[in-house]
All heavy atoms as an XYZ file, in Angstrom:
886
protein
N       0.822     -1.188      0.000
C       0.000      0.000      0.000
C       0.875      1.265      0.000
O       0.413      2.314     -0.391
C      -0.930      0.006      1.213
C      -1.838     -1.197      1.357
S      -3.387     -1.168      0.449
C      -4.127      0.356      0.838
N       2.115      1.146      0.472
C       2.989      2.305      0.536
C       3.230      2.914     -0.845
O       3.533      4.104     -0.947
C       4.314      1.929      1.179
N       3.080      2.123     -1.896
C       3.302      2.611     -3.253
C       2.023      3.135     -3.914
O       2.070      3.667     -5.012
C       3.906      1.488     -4.112
C       5.158      0.865     -3.531
C       6.222      1.896     -3.169
O       6.472      2.833     -3.897
N       6.851      1.725     -2.008
N       0.889      2.994     -3.274
C      -0.398      3.424     -3.822
C      -0.585      4.912     -3.526
O      -0.760      5.311     -2.374
C      -1.525      2.603     -3.198
C      -2.879      2.910     -3.782
O      -3.233      4.105     -3.914
O      -3.614      1.954     -4.083
N      -0.570      5.745     -4.555
C      -0.629      7.202     -4.386
C      -1.924      7.656     -3.705
O      -1.901      8.542     -2.853
C      -0.472      7.894     -5.738
N      -3.049      7.046     -4.081
C      -4.329      7.434     -3.478
C      -4.350      7.085     -1.992
O      -4.809      7.871     -1.161
C      -5.485      6.753     -4.207
N      -3.825      5.922     -1.655
C      -3.760      5.513     -0.247
C      -2.824      6.439      0.528
O      -3.147      6.887      1.627
C      -3.300      4.061     -0.128
C      -3.064      3.626      1.294
C      -4.133      3.354      2.134
C      -1.774      3.520      1.801
C      -3.926      2.979      3.451
C      -1.551      3.145      3.117
C      -2.633      2.868      3.943
O      -2.421      2.505      5.245
N      -1.660      6.731     -0.022
C      -0.693      7.619      0.642
C      -1.294      9.003      0.861
O      -1.097      9.616      1.902
C       0.606      7.737     -0.166
C       1.454      6.504     -0.194
C       1.986      5.993      1.129
N       2.271      7.015      2.120
C       2.215      6.815      3.437
N       1.873      5.649      3.925
N       2.485      7.778      4.278
N      -2.045      9.518     -0.126
C      -2.685     10.829      0.012
C      -3.693     10.809      1.148
O      -3.800     11.766      1.924
C      -3.359     11.233     -1.294
N      -4.435      9.721      1.271
C      -5.411      9.580      2.360
C      -4.692      9.566      3.708
O      -5.073     10.282      4.632
C      -6.232      8.308      2.154
C      -7.190      8.010      3.255
C      -8.314      8.727      3.574
C      -7.132      6.920      4.168
N      -8.948      8.147      4.642
C      -8.241      7.029      5.025
C      -6.243      5.860      4.342
C      -8.494      6.124      6.040
C      -6.505      4.958      5.352
C      -7.605      5.088      6.193
N      -3.640      8.771      3.839
C      -2.882      8.690      5.093
C      -2.241     10.038      5.402
O      -2.325     10.535      6.531
C      -1.820      7.568      5.032
C      -0.880      7.643      6.220
C      -2.496      6.204      4.969
N      -1.614     10.643      4.415
C      -0.954     11.924      4.624
C      -1.951     13.027      4.991
O      -1.584     14.013      5.622
C      -0.149     12.333      3.388
C       1.043     11.404      3.150
O       1.443     10.675      4.090
O       1.561     11.404      2.019
N      -3.201     12.851      4.624
C      -4.264     13.803      4.972
C      -4.873     13.551      6.333
O      -5.889     14.153      6.688
N      -4.292     12.647      7.108
C      -4.780     12.371      8.460
C      -5.880     11.335      8.548
O      -6.509     11.179      9.597
N      -6.146     10.633      7.449
C      -7.145      9.552      7.419
C      -8.554     10.038      7.754
O      -9.376      9.275      8.260
C      -6.745      8.406      8.362
S      -5.141      7.696      8.027
N      -8.844     11.298      7.484
C     -10.179     11.804      7.798
C     -11.042     11.986      6.559
O     -12.264     11.918      6.652
C     -10.102     13.151      8.553
O      -9.392     14.084      7.753
C      -9.418     12.977      9.897
N     -10.423     12.217      5.403
C     -11.185     12.344      4.164
C     -11.585     10.972      3.667
O     -11.288      9.949      4.286
N     -12.286     10.925      2.553
C     -12.671      9.615      2.008
C     -11.445      8.778      1.664
O     -10.527      9.264      1.010
C     -13.460      9.962      0.746
C     -13.876     11.379      0.916
C     -12.808     12.025      1.742
N     -11.402      7.548      2.138
C     -10.324      6.653      1.754
C     -10.582      6.215      0.312
O     -11.711      6.334     -0.176
C     -10.212      5.461      2.704
S     -11.623      4.366      2.717
N      -9.584      5.739     -0.398
C      -9.785      5.353     -1.797
C     -10.962      4.381     -1.949
O     -11.026      3.356     -1.274
C      -8.453      4.687     -2.165
C      -7.451      5.321     -1.248
C      -8.200      5.547      0.041
N     -11.920      4.763     -2.777
C     -13.120      3.960     -3.048
C     -13.930      3.695     -1.782
O     -14.580      2.651     -1.659
C     -12.749      2.633     -3.721
C     -12.051      2.843     -5.035
O     -12.507      3.645     -5.858
N     -10.938      2.179     -5.238
N     -13.890      4.611     -0.825
C     -14.606      4.395      0.432
C     -15.227      5.658      0.979
O     -15.480      6.616      0.254
N     -15.431      5.637      2.282
C     -16.110      6.735      2.950
C     -15.139      7.548      3.801
O     -14.036      7.093      4.109
C     -17.241      6.172      3.823
C     -16.774      5.184      4.879
C     -17.907      4.365      5.470
O     -19.090      4.635      5.209
O     -17.592      3.435      6.218
N     -15.561      8.725      4.207
C     -14.751      9.565      5.083
C     -14.851      9.045      6.513
O     -15.718      8.214      6.830
C     -15.247     11.008      5.033
O     -16.521     11.097      5.668
N     -13.994      9.549      7.360
C     -14.049      9.170      8.772
C     -15.404      9.536      9.367
O     -15.999      8.741     10.096
C     -12.918      9.832      9.556
C     -12.884      9.525     11.054
C     -12.701      8.032     11.310
C     -11.788     10.328     11.739
N     -15.914     10.709      9.048
C     -17.216     11.133      9.575
C     -18.326     10.189      9.119
O     -19.205      9.812      9.914
C     -17.518     12.562      9.156
N     -18.295      9.780      7.864
C     -19.308      8.848      7.354
C     -19.193      7.492      8.045
O     -20.190      6.878      8.410
C     -19.167      8.684      5.842
C     -19.532      9.914      5.065
C     -19.107      9.820      3.610
O     -18.007      9.348      3.294
N     -19.962     10.279      2.709
N     -17.961      7.017      8.196
C     -17.721      5.747      8.872
C     -18.230      5.798     10.313
O     -18.923      4.891     10.773
C     -16.227      5.410      8.853
C     -15.844      4.317      9.792
C     -16.127      2.994      9.494
C     -15.224      4.605     11.001
C     -15.789      1.975     10.368
C     -14.879      3.599     11.879
C     -15.163      2.279     11.567
N     -17.888      6.870     11.033
C     -18.310      6.997     12.430
C     -19.830      7.075     12.538
O     -20.427      6.445     13.415
C     -17.668      8.210     13.085
S     -15.891      8.020     13.374
N     -20.458      7.810     11.636
C     -21.920      7.911     11.646
C     -22.558      6.538     11.428
O     -23.472      6.149     12.159
C     -22.380      8.896     10.575
C     -23.888      9.033     10.541
O     -24.471      9.472     11.558
O     -24.492      8.693      9.502
N     -22.060      5.811     10.447
C     -22.602      4.469     10.162
C     -22.395      3.527     11.345
O     -23.313      2.811     11.755
C     -21.941      3.901      8.900
C     -22.407      2.518      8.502
C     -21.831      2.111      7.153
N     -20.398      2.227      7.051
C     -19.538      1.267      7.462
N     -19.988      0.164      8.027
N     -18.234      1.426      7.293
N     -21.207      3.549     11.920
C     -20.900      2.675     13.062
C     -21.769      3.016     14.264
O     -22.289      2.117     14.946
C     -19.423      2.807     13.448
O     -18.594      2.400     12.394
N     -21.945      4.296     14.531
C     -22.716      4.719     15.704
C     -24.211      4.456     15.536
O     -24.888      4.104     16.507
C     -22.443      6.187     16.021
S     -20.771      6.439     16.669
N     -24.720      4.595     14.324
C     -26.127      4.251     14.092
C     -26.366      2.764     14.334
O     -27.361      2.382     14.956
C     -26.548      4.628     12.672
C     -26.896      6.098     12.528
C     -27.449      6.474     11.160
N     -26.359      6.495     10.173
C     -26.257      5.689      9.129
N     -27.174      4.791      8.875
N     -25.229      5.780      8.299
N     -25.449      1.924     13.876
C     -25.586      0.476     14.087
C     -25.489      0.148     15.574
O     -26.283     -0.647     16.088
C     -24.511     -0.269     13.300
N     -24.526      0.742     16.272
C     -24.386      0.496     17.704
C     -25.633      0.945     18.463
O     -26.144      0.217     19.317
C     -23.157      1.223     18.260
C     -23.035      1.071     19.741
C     -22.428     -0.054     20.284
C     -23.540      2.033     20.596
C     -22.332     -0.213     21.663
C     -23.447      1.881     21.971
C     -22.846      0.763     22.510
N     -26.132      2.140     18.157
C     -27.316      2.654     18.849
C     -28.516      1.733     18.633
O     -29.285      1.473     19.570
C     -27.635      4.070     18.386
N     -28.670      1.215     17.426
C     -29.779      0.295     17.151
C     -29.646     -0.975     17.985
O     -30.641     -1.468     18.538
C     -29.829     -0.043     15.659
N     -28.431     -1.507     18.103
C     -28.213     -2.698     18.934
C     -28.473     -2.400     20.413
O     -29.102     -3.197     21.115
C     -26.794     -3.221     18.749
C     -26.475     -3.831     17.391
C     -24.979     -4.084     17.263
C     -27.265     -5.117     17.179
N     -27.997     -1.254     20.884
C     -28.198     -0.878     22.287
C     -29.676     -0.678     22.583
O     -30.181     -1.141     23.623
C     -27.406      0.384     22.619
N     -30.388     -0.005     21.690
C     -31.824      0.220     21.883
C     -32.585     -1.106     21.904
O     -33.474     -1.306     22.730
C     -32.377      1.114     20.763
C     -31.852      2.514     20.757
C     -32.463      3.400     21.835
O     -33.466      3.004     22.457
O     -31.905      4.485     22.056
N     -32.228     -2.009     21.014
C     -32.905     -3.311     20.971
C     -32.653     -4.097     22.247
O     -33.580     -4.660     22.834
C     -32.432     -4.109     19.764
C     -33.084     -5.453     19.659
C     -32.658     -6.185     18.427
N     -33.198     -7.534     18.433
C     -32.917     -8.438     17.534
N     -32.131     -8.136     16.520
N     -33.430     -9.631     17.618
N     -31.402     -4.127     22.700
C     -31.076     -4.855     23.928
C     -31.826     -4.260     25.114
O     -32.373     -4.999     25.950
C     -29.565     -4.815     24.174
N     -31.884     -2.945     25.178
C     -32.591     -2.285     26.283
C     -34.086     -2.592     26.231
O     -34.701     -2.895     27.265
C     -32.356     -0.782     26.240
N     -34.672     -2.558     25.040
C     -36.109     -2.817     24.917
C     -36.460     -4.262     25.249
O     -37.582     -4.550     25.663
C     -36.604     -2.470     23.513
O     -36.157     -3.416     22.564
N     -35.503     -5.163     25.083
C     -35.719     -6.575     25.410
C     -35.361     -6.887     26.860
O     -35.462     -8.029     27.289
C     -34.907     -7.458     24.461
C     -35.383     -7.374     23.014
C     -34.483     -8.132     22.053
O     -33.412     -8.643     22.469
O     -34.851     -8.210     20.864
N     -34.902     -5.882     27.597
C     -34.553     -6.077     28.995
C     -33.263     -6.849     29.219
O     -33.029     -7.377     30.302
N     -32.415     -6.889     28.233
C     -31.144     -7.615     28.379
C     -30.211     -6.842     29.303
O     -30.101     -5.635     29.218
C     -30.498     -7.826     27.028
C     -31.345     -8.682     26.106
C     -30.602     -8.965     24.818
N     -31.438     -9.701     23.914
C     -31.523    -11.027     23.886
N     -30.828    -11.745     24.732
N     -32.305    -11.624     23.009
N     -29.516     -7.559     30.149
C     -28.585     -6.932     31.075
C     -27.175     -6.855     30.497
O     -26.361     -6.057     30.961
C     -28.562     -7.688     32.398
C     -29.874     -7.568     33.147
C     -29.825     -8.203     34.513
O     -28.716     -8.419     35.040
O     -30.896     -8.494     35.048
N     -26.883     -7.680     29.492
C     -25.550     -7.715     28.903
C     -25.674     -7.726     27.384
O     -26.512     -8.433     26.826
C     -24.779     -8.971     29.361
O     -24.715     -8.986     30.785
C     -23.373     -8.990     28.789
N     -24.834     -6.946     26.749
C     -24.743     -6.920     25.297
C     -23.262     -6.979     24.951
O     -22.479     -6.161     25.425
C     -25.359     -5.636     24.732
C     -25.209     -5.384     23.233
C     -25.903     -6.474     22.414
C     -25.749     -4.011     22.878
N     -22.874     -7.960     24.173
C     -21.481     -8.104     23.753
C     -21.422     -7.850     22.253
O     -22.154     -8.467     21.487
C     -20.937     -9.519     24.075
C     -19.521     -9.679     23.544
C     -21.001     -9.787     25.567
N     -20.548     -6.940     21.864
C     -20.349     -6.622     20.459
C     -18.871     -6.804     20.151
O     -18.021     -6.244     20.840
C     -20.781     -5.181     20.145
C     -22.277     -5.002     20.447
C     -20.463     -4.831     18.697
C     -22.757     -3.574     20.325
N     -18.576     -7.580     19.143
C     -17.197     -7.782     18.690
C     -17.007     -6.896     17.466
O     -17.766     -7.001     16.502
C     -16.930     -9.260     18.354
C     -15.523     -9.450     17.829
C     -17.178    -10.130     19.581
N     -15.998     -6.024     17.530
C     -15.793     -5.073     16.440
C     -14.318     -4.712     16.322
O     -13.558     -4.836     17.275
C     -16.614     -3.809     16.697
N     -13.956     -4.240     15.156
C     -12.595     -3.768     14.914
C     -12.331     -2.495     15.706
O     -13.253     -1.810     16.157
C     -12.380     -3.501     13.425
C     -12.308     -4.737     12.608
N     -11.160     -5.481     12.497
C     -13.252     -5.376     11.878
C     -11.390     -6.527     11.717
N     -12.647     -6.491     11.329
N     -11.062     -2.150     15.837
C     -10.658     -0.992     16.618
C     -11.264      0.317     16.161
O     -11.646      1.149     16.982
N     -11.369      0.531     14.860
C     -11.957      1.769     14.359
C     -13.404      1.925     14.776
O     -13.854      3.016     15.137
N     -14.140      0.820     14.738
C     -15.535      0.849     15.165
C     -15.618      1.119     16.666
O     -16.457      1.904     17.121
C     -16.228     -0.481     14.817
O     -16.078     -0.721     13.414
C     -17.694     -0.461     15.181
N     -14.738      0.490     17.436
C     -14.709      0.745     18.873
C     -14.429      2.219     19.148
O     -15.077      2.843     19.997
C     -13.640     -0.116     19.547
C     -13.962     -1.598     19.547
C     -12.855     -2.410     20.203
O     -12.258     -1.991     21.182
N     -12.579     -3.575     19.653
N     -13.471      2.783     18.425
C     -13.136      4.197     18.607
C     -14.338      5.089     18.312
O     -14.604      6.044     19.030
C     -11.995      4.598     17.669
C     -10.661      4.091     18.058
C      -9.673      4.450     16.972
N      -8.311      4.253     17.427
C      -7.254      4.445     16.680
N      -7.399      4.850     15.427
N      -6.053      4.256     17.148
N     -15.027      4.814     17.219
C     -16.184      5.633     16.838
C     -17.250      5.604     17.922
O     -17.798      6.642     18.300
C     -16.762      5.135     15.506
N     -17.540      4.420     18.437
C     -18.573      4.271     19.459
C     -18.166      4.967     20.752
O     -18.961      5.688     21.366
C     -18.894      2.778     19.687
C     -19.719      2.561     20.947
C     -19.614      2.208     18.465
N     -16.922      4.770     21.181
C     -16.480      5.409     22.422
C     -16.470      6.923     22.285
O     -16.862      7.641     23.210
C     -15.100      4.895     22.822
C     -15.088      3.464     23.360
C     -13.655      2.995     23.567
C     -15.866      3.346     24.647
N     -16.028      7.427     21.142
C     -16.003      8.879     20.946
C     -17.411      9.461     21.036
O     -17.633     10.506     21.644
C     -15.389      9.219     19.596
C     -15.387     10.718     19.308
C     -14.869     11.055     17.931
O     -15.295     10.418     16.945
O     -14.030     11.970     17.851
N     -18.361      8.778     20.456
C     -19.719      9.305     20.357
C     -20.574      9.076     21.609
O     -21.371      9.935     21.966
C     -20.412      8.692     19.135
C     -21.694      9.362     18.777
N     -21.729     10.537     18.070
C     -22.977      9.033     19.044
C     -22.995     10.892     17.913
N     -23.763     10.001     18.484
N     -20.403      7.927     22.256
C     -21.320      7.545     23.333
C     -20.704      7.470     24.730
O     -21.431      7.310     25.706
C     -21.941      6.166     23.034
C     -22.822      6.152     21.820
C     -22.430      5.491     20.677
C     -24.045      6.797     21.825
C     -23.243      5.459     19.557
C     -24.870      6.775     20.716
C     -24.462      6.105     19.577
N     -19.393      7.522     24.843
C     -18.751      7.227     26.120
C     -18.728      8.417     27.080
O     -18.548      9.557     26.696
C     -17.320      6.764     25.862
S     -16.531      6.098     27.317
N     -18.899      8.101     28.347
C     -18.765      9.063     29.442
C     -17.704      8.519     30.375
O     -17.894      7.434     30.927
C     -20.104      9.221     30.167
C     -20.139     10.303     31.190
C     -19.895     11.681     30.603
O     -20.411     12.010     29.527
O     -19.143     12.418     31.250
N     -16.553      9.112     30.552
C     -16.167     10.408     30.008
C     -15.867     10.323     28.513
O     -15.550      9.252     28.001
C     -14.900     10.749     30.798
C     -14.306      9.427     31.145
C     -15.482      8.517     31.362
N     -15.935     11.451     27.804
C     -15.714     11.454     26.353
C     -14.246     11.291     25.974
O     -13.357     11.624     26.751
C     -16.238     12.826     25.928
C     -16.133     13.669     27.153
C     -16.316     12.754     28.324
N     -14.039     10.759     24.796
C     -12.712     10.571     24.221
C     -12.723     11.092     22.793
O     -13.757     11.070     22.140
C     -12.330      9.085     24.174
C     -12.085      8.463     25.499
C     -13.102      7.823     26.175
C     -10.826      8.520     26.080
C     -12.882      7.239     27.403
C     -10.597      7.944     27.308
C     -11.620      7.300     27.974
N     -11.578     11.479     22.295
C     -11.432     11.835     20.886
C     -11.001     10.587     20.126
O     -10.243      9.760     20.640
C     -10.392     12.944     20.716
N     -11.483     10.436     18.907
C     -11.264      9.236     18.097
C      -9.800      8.815     18.055
O      -9.471      7.670     18.341
C     -11.783      9.486     16.675
C     -11.689      8.281     15.774
C     -12.750      7.390     15.694
C     -10.561      8.046     14.996
C     -12.678      6.284     14.862
C     -10.480      6.941     14.164
C     -11.544      6.064     14.101
O     -11.467      4.968     13.287
N      -8.899      9.717     17.727
C      -7.502      9.343     17.566
C      -6.736      9.264     18.891
O      -5.576      8.867     18.906
C      -6.787     10.280     16.586
C      -7.200     10.040     15.152
C      -7.972     10.960     14.472
C      -6.836      8.868     14.500
C      -8.355     10.740     13.151
C      -7.212      8.627     13.185
C      -7.974      9.571     12.518
N      -7.373      9.619     19.995
C      -6.734      9.481     21.313
C      -6.861      8.062     21.861
O      -6.200      7.717     22.824
C      -7.339     10.453     22.325
C      -6.962     11.894     22.041
O      -6.027     12.118     21.232
O      -7.596     12.794     22.611
N      -7.721      7.273     21.267
C      -7.969      5.912     21.745
C      -7.067      4.915     21.034
O      -6.867      5.008     19.825
C      -9.428      5.529     21.497
C     -10.444      6.365     22.245
C     -11.825      6.151     21.654
C     -10.436      5.995     23.712
N      -6.556      3.971     21.778
C      -5.745      2.886     21.225
C      -6.375      1.568     21.664
O      -6.107      1.086     22.756
C      -4.303      2.960     21.728
C      -3.561      4.178     21.267
C      -3.173      4.034     19.801
N      -2.493      5.223     19.325
C      -2.957      5.987     18.361
N      -4.088      5.710     17.774
N      -2.282      7.049     17.965
N      -7.235      1.002     20.806
C      -7.861     -0.267     21.189
C      -6.811     -1.340     21.438
O      -5.860     -1.477     20.665
C      -8.723     -0.623     19.975
C      -8.932      0.678     19.265
C      -7.682      1.474     19.505
N      -6.960     -2.092     22.499
C      -5.992     -3.158     22.775
C      -6.191     -4.318     21.793
O      -7.318     -4.671     21.462
C      -6.344     -3.586     24.200
C      -7.779     -3.209     24.366
C      -7.996     -1.991     23.526
N      -5.088     -4.900     21.306
C      -5.201     -6.065     20.427
C      -5.791     -7.205     21.241
O      -5.291     -7.554     22.305
C      -3.828     -6.462     19.870
C      -3.252     -5.425     18.956
C      -2.126     -4.717     19.320
C      -3.855     -5.151     17.741
C      -1.591     -3.759     18.487
C      -3.338     -4.188     16.892
C      -2.203     -3.484     17.266
N      -6.876     -7.769     20.747
C      -7.530     -8.859     21.457
C      -8.344     -8.390     22.643
O      -8.634     -9.158     23.545
N      -8.732     -7.132     22.648
C      -9.481     -6.606     23.785
C     -10.446     -5.526     23.368
O     -10.697     -5.297     22.194
N     -10.966     -4.854     24.367
C     -11.925     -3.782     24.131
C     -12.252     -3.103     25.436
O     -11.428     -3.091     26.357
N     -13.445     -2.597     25.533
C     -13.856     -1.870     26.727
C     -15.211     -2.333     27.217
O     -16.063     -2.748     26.436
C     -13.928     -0.374     26.435
C     -12.589      0.235     26.216
C     -11.711      0.646     27.177
C     -11.951      0.497     24.983
N     -10.576      1.147     26.613
C     -10.699      1.073     25.255
C     -12.315      0.305     23.656
C      -9.815      1.460     24.265
C     -11.431      0.691     22.667
C     -10.195      1.256     22.984
N     -15.408     -2.228     28.518
C     -16.708     -2.506     29.129
C     -17.405     -1.167     29.356
O     -16.806     -0.234     29.904
C     -16.541     -3.237     30.456
N     -18.641     -1.083     28.926
C     -19.455      0.109     29.101
C     -20.683     -0.250     29.921
O     -21.202     -1.357     29.808
C     -19.886      0.675     27.743
C     -18.759      1.021     26.781
C     -19.330      1.379     25.413
C     -17.936      2.171     27.324
N     -21.159      0.681     30.707
C     -22.340      0.444     31.529
C     -23.503      1.265     30.992
O     -23.390      2.477     30.786
C     -22.072      0.838     32.975
C     -23.265      0.612     33.885
C     -22.977      1.082     35.291
O     -22.389      2.134     35.499
N     -23.365      0.276     36.255
N     -24.628      0.589     30.797
C     -25.853      1.233     30.337
C     -26.650      1.678     31.547
O     -26.923      0.894     32.449
C     -26.663      0.241     29.498
C     -28.040      0.699     29.140
C     -28.242      1.554     28.056
C     -29.150      0.289     29.868
C     -29.511      1.974     27.716
C     -30.424      0.715     29.528
C     -30.602      1.558     28.461
O     -31.853      1.981     28.113
N     -27.002      2.936     31.575
C     -27.886      3.501     32.590
C     -29.049      4.114     31.815
O     -28.847      5.042     31.028
C     -27.134      4.557     33.403
C     -28.021      5.272     34.405
O     -29.048      5.852     34.002
O     -27.664      5.262     35.595
N     -30.262      3.596     32.026
C     -31.417      4.012     31.230
C     -31.635      5.524     31.283
O     -31.951      6.149     30.266
C     -32.664      3.278     31.696
N     -31.450      6.135     32.444
C     -31.664      7.584     32.558
C     -30.598      8.365     31.779
O     -30.919      9.324     31.087
C     -31.673      8.010     34.024
C     -32.916      7.514     34.763
C     -32.805      7.856     36.202
N     -31.617      7.149     36.715
C     -31.507      6.637     37.911
N     -32.461      6.743     38.767
N     -30.406      6.002     38.280
N     -29.338      7.952     31.918
C     -28.255      8.633     31.204
C     -28.426      8.464     29.693
O     -28.248      9.410     28.930
C     -26.892      8.096     31.655
C     -25.662      8.726     31.026
C     -25.588     10.214     31.334
C     -24.401      8.011     31.516
N     -28.798      7.271     29.271
C     -29.002      7.016     27.841
C     -30.162      7.857     27.307
O     -30.054      8.485     26.257
C     -29.244      5.540     27.592
C     -29.408      5.212     26.138
C     -30.576      5.026     25.464
C     -28.363      5.059     25.169
N     -30.331      4.753     24.138
C     -28.985      4.765     23.931
C     -26.982      5.128     25.231
C     -28.258      4.548     22.764
C     -26.260      4.907     24.066
C     -26.897      4.625     22.854
N     -31.273      7.882     28.042
C     -32.442      8.639     27.589
C     -32.162     10.140     27.547
O     -32.606     10.836     26.629
C     -33.623      8.356     28.510
N     -31.414     10.631     28.511
C     -31.141     12.065     28.617
C     -30.045     12.521     27.649
O     -30.166     13.560     27.000
C     -30.756     12.399     30.063
C     -30.624     13.865     30.378
C     -30.349     14.122     31.856
N     -29.055     13.585     32.259
C     -28.883     12.593     33.153
N     -29.924     12.031     33.744
N     -27.680     12.165     33.464
N     -28.964     11.724     27.535
C     -27.793     12.176     26.786
C     -27.266     11.183     25.749
O     -26.304     11.487     25.060
C     -26.654     12.480     27.771
C     -26.989     13.536     28.787
C     -25.861     13.746     29.780
O     -24.684     13.612     29.388
O     -26.163     14.039     30.945
N     -27.880     10.008     25.691
C     -27.380      8.917     24.830
C     -25.897      8.659     25.097
O     -25.068      8.631     24.202
C     -27.640      9.209     23.360
C     -29.130      9.095     23.034
C     -29.417      9.201     21.601
N     -28.803      8.140     20.839
C     -29.443      7.251     20.098
N     -30.734      7.292     20.022
N     -28.795      6.353     19.427
N     -25.572      8.467     26.380
C     -24.204      8.217     26.819
C     -24.161      6.926     27.618
O     -25.151      6.515     28.226
C     -23.691      9.367     27.708
C     -23.771     10.742     27.097
C     -22.853     10.985     25.963
N     -21.490     11.204     26.414
C     -20.467     11.322     25.609
N     -20.618     11.240     24.317
N     -19.264     11.515     26.068
N     -22.984      6.292     27.632
C     -22.707      5.084     28.405
C     -21.475      5.351     29.260
O     -20.567      6.050     28.833
C     -22.446      3.899     27.469
C     -23.577      3.548     26.511
C     -23.079      2.610     25.427
C     -24.728      2.917     27.275
N     -21.442      4.772     30.437
C     -20.288      4.968     31.318
C     -19.192      3.958     31.002
O     -19.456      2.759     30.889
C     -20.710      4.810     32.771
C     -21.488      5.977     33.282
C     -21.669      5.912     34.798
N     -22.496      7.016     35.224
C     -23.819      6.955     35.329
N     -24.444      5.828     35.064
N     -24.504      8.006     35.713
N     -17.976      4.446     30.907
C     -16.828      3.573     30.690
C     -16.460      2.914     32.015
O     -16.220      3.589     33.010
C     -15.636      4.376     30.169
C     -14.339      3.604     29.983
C     -14.504      2.549     28.900
C     -13.205      4.554     29.643
N     -16.423      1.578     32.023
C     -16.035      0.835     33.220
C     -14.568      0.457     33.195
O     -13.929      0.389     34.234
C     -16.887     -0.424     33.375
C     -18.381     -0.196     33.586
C     -19.096     -1.536     33.704
C     -18.633      0.669     34.814
N     -14.035      0.179     32.020
C     -12.628     -0.178     31.929
C     -12.318     -1.000     30.703
O     -13.195     -1.361     29.925
N     -11.053     -1.291     30.566
C     -10.551     -2.067     29.435
C     -10.680     -3.552     29.736
O     -10.533     -3.985     30.877
C      -9.087     -1.705     29.202
C      -8.518     -2.250     27.928
C      -7.105     -1.750     27.688
O      -6.941     -0.547     27.416
O      -6.176     -2.581     27.786
N     -10.944     -4.335     28.682
C     -11.064     -5.783     28.795
C     -10.035     -6.454     27.892
O      -9.668     -5.919     26.854
C     -12.457     -6.253     28.362
C     -13.633     -5.690     29.136
C     -14.930     -6.086     28.455
C     -13.609     -6.187     30.562
N      -9.597     -7.645     28.274
C      -8.668     -8.419     27.469
C      -9.253     -9.822     27.283
O      -9.684    -10.442     28.254
C      -7.303     -8.497     28.153
S      -6.060     -9.302     27.130
N      -9.257    -10.292     26.041
C      -9.878    -11.579     25.741
C      -8.905    -12.613     25.210
O      -9.300    -13.582     24.591
C     -11.001    -11.389     24.720
C     -12.073    -10.469     25.201
C     -12.187     -9.182     24.689
C     -12.963    -10.863     26.177
C     -13.175     -8.329     25.138
C     -13.956    -10.016     26.641
C     -14.055     -8.747     26.120
N      -7.625    -12.428     25.433
C      -6.638    -13.386     24.965
C      -5.852    -13.925     26.151
O      -5.875    -13.377     27.240
C      -5.670    -12.744     23.931
C      -6.422    -12.343     22.677
C      -4.948    -11.568     24.521
N      -5.160    -15.015     25.898
C      -4.336    -15.607     26.953
C      -3.249    -14.638     27.380
O      -2.744    -13.862     26.578
C      -3.693    -16.915     26.472
C      -4.690    -18.009     26.239
C      -3.974    -19.263     25.786
C      -4.999    -20.349     25.540
N      -4.357    -21.575     25.052
N      -2.889    -14.703     28.617
C      -1.874    -13.816     29.169
C      -0.598    -13.840     28.333
O      -0.111    -14.905     27.953
C      -1.546    -14.238     30.605
C      -0.658    -13.256     31.329
C      -0.436    -13.638     32.776
O      -1.382    -14.167     33.404
O       0.662    -13.428     33.266
N      -0.089    -12.677     28.004
C       1.143    -12.579     27.232
C       0.953    -12.559     25.732
O       1.860    -12.210     24.997
N      -0.248    -12.917     25.232
C      -0.466    -12.968     23.792
C      -0.704    -11.575     23.210
O      -0.299    -11.288     22.113
C      -1.658    -13.871     23.474
N      -1.380    -10.725     23.934
C      -1.663     -9.347     23.528
C      -2.258     -8.633     24.741
O      -2.197     -9.131     25.845
C      -2.606     -9.316     22.345
N      -2.883     -7.510     24.485
C      -3.478     -6.648     25.518
C      -2.455     -6.204     26.476
O      -1.721     -5.736     26.861
C      -4.576     -7.311     26.321
S      -6.076     -7.638     25.382
C-alpha cells in the first residue's frame, strides 16, 4: 500500500477524508454509531442486562467517541489487540444524553499474547 498514491494521500491527509473507493471518517463513524445505537436500543427494549459486540478498533473508537462518558477523541484511543472496553448502560443517562459509562478495558486473549 505504501506505493499506492491514493492511499498515501489519504494517510498523509490524516485519514479523515474519504479513503480510496470508500467513505470519510465522519461517514464511517456515523454508520458505526447508528448500528451500535440500534443494537443498544434493541437490547434495552428486550430487557437484556448484557450486550457483547465484537468489532474492529476503528468501530470501537467511533462508538467510544460518540457515546462514552467520560468522552474521548477518536484518535486518542488505542484499542488493545484482542481486547476492548466494558461500558455500563444507565437508562436515565441514555435517555437524557445517549451516553454510556466507561467501566474499563477488557482483554480476551491468553496472558502474554496481547493486551
